[in-house]
C-alpha positions as CSV (number, residue, x, y, z in Angstrom):
1,M,0.2,-0.3,-0.1
2,H,1.2,3.6,-0.9
3,K,1.1,5.6,1.8
4,P,0.0,9.6,1.1
5,Q,2.5,11.7,1.0
6,R,2.6,14.5,3.4
7,T,3.4,18.1,2.5
8,E,6.2,19.6,4.1
9,D,8.2,23.3,4.0
10,A,11.0,24.0,2.9
11,A,13.4,23.1,5.9
12,G,11.4,19.7,5.0
13,A,9.3,19.6,8.4
14,V,5.5,18.9,8.8
15,P,4.1,22.0,10.4
16,D,2.0,19.9,12.5
17,G,3.2,17.9,15.6
18,D,6.5,18.1,17.4
19,P,8.7,19.6,15.4
20,G,11.9,17.5,16.5
21,E,10.3,14.1,15.7
22,E,8.6,15.1,13.1
23,S,12.0,16.7,11.7
24,E,13.4,13.5,12.4
25,A,10.9,11.5,10.7
26,A,11.5,13.8,7.4
27,R,15.0,13.4,7.5
28,R,14.8,9.4,7.5
29,R,12.6,9.2,5.3
30,R,14.2,11.7,2.7
31,R,16.9,9.5,3.6
32,A,15.7,6.6,2.2
33,Q,14.4,7.8,-0.7
34,F,18.2,9.1,-1.5
35,L,19.8,5.3,-0.7
36,R,16.8,3.6,-3.1
37,E,17.9,5.8,-5.9
38,L,21.2,5.1,-5.4
39,H,20.9,1.9,-5.4
40,E,18.5,2.1,-8.9
41,A,21.3,4.4,-10.2
42,K,24.3,1.5,-9.4
43,E,21.9,-1.2,-10.8
44,L,21.5,0.5,-13.8
45,R,25.3,1.7,-14.9
46,D,25.8,-2.0,-13.7
47,R,23.4,-3.0,-16.7
48,V,24.9,-0.3,-19.0
49,Q,28.4,-0.9,-18.2
50,P,29.2,-4.4,-17.4
51,R,32.8,-4.5,-18.1
52,R,33.1,-1.4,-15.5
53,A,30.7,-3.1,-13.1
54,R,33.1,-6.2,-13.0
55,A,36.2,-4.5,-12.8
56,E,34.6,-2.9,-9.8
57,R,33.2,-6.2,-7.9
58,M,37.2,-7.7,-8.8
59,R,38.6,-4.2,-7.1
60,Q,36.1,-4.6,-4.0
61,A,36.8,-8.5,-4.2
62,L,40.4,-7.5,-3.8
63,R,40.1,-4.9,-1.3
64,M,37.8,-7.5,1.0
65,R,40.7,-10.2,0.7
66,T,43.2,-7.8,2.1
67,F,41.4,-6.2,4.3
68,R,42.8,-7.2,8.1
69,W,40.1,-7.0,10.9
């Protein structure tokens, strides 16, 4: 189910309710939206440039193998 969007002012806070709590909730919503869009953009880039994506995966694997806990 899709929740209806509430209107927010320029600072991103909803005018009614506790301003501290709402601004934190608004910040979390904006962050979640940003992370969703970032993940989607990375998937699109990987589909469009498979060679570069594979090279990046190999570099990441090398970094993980050489990382010391």
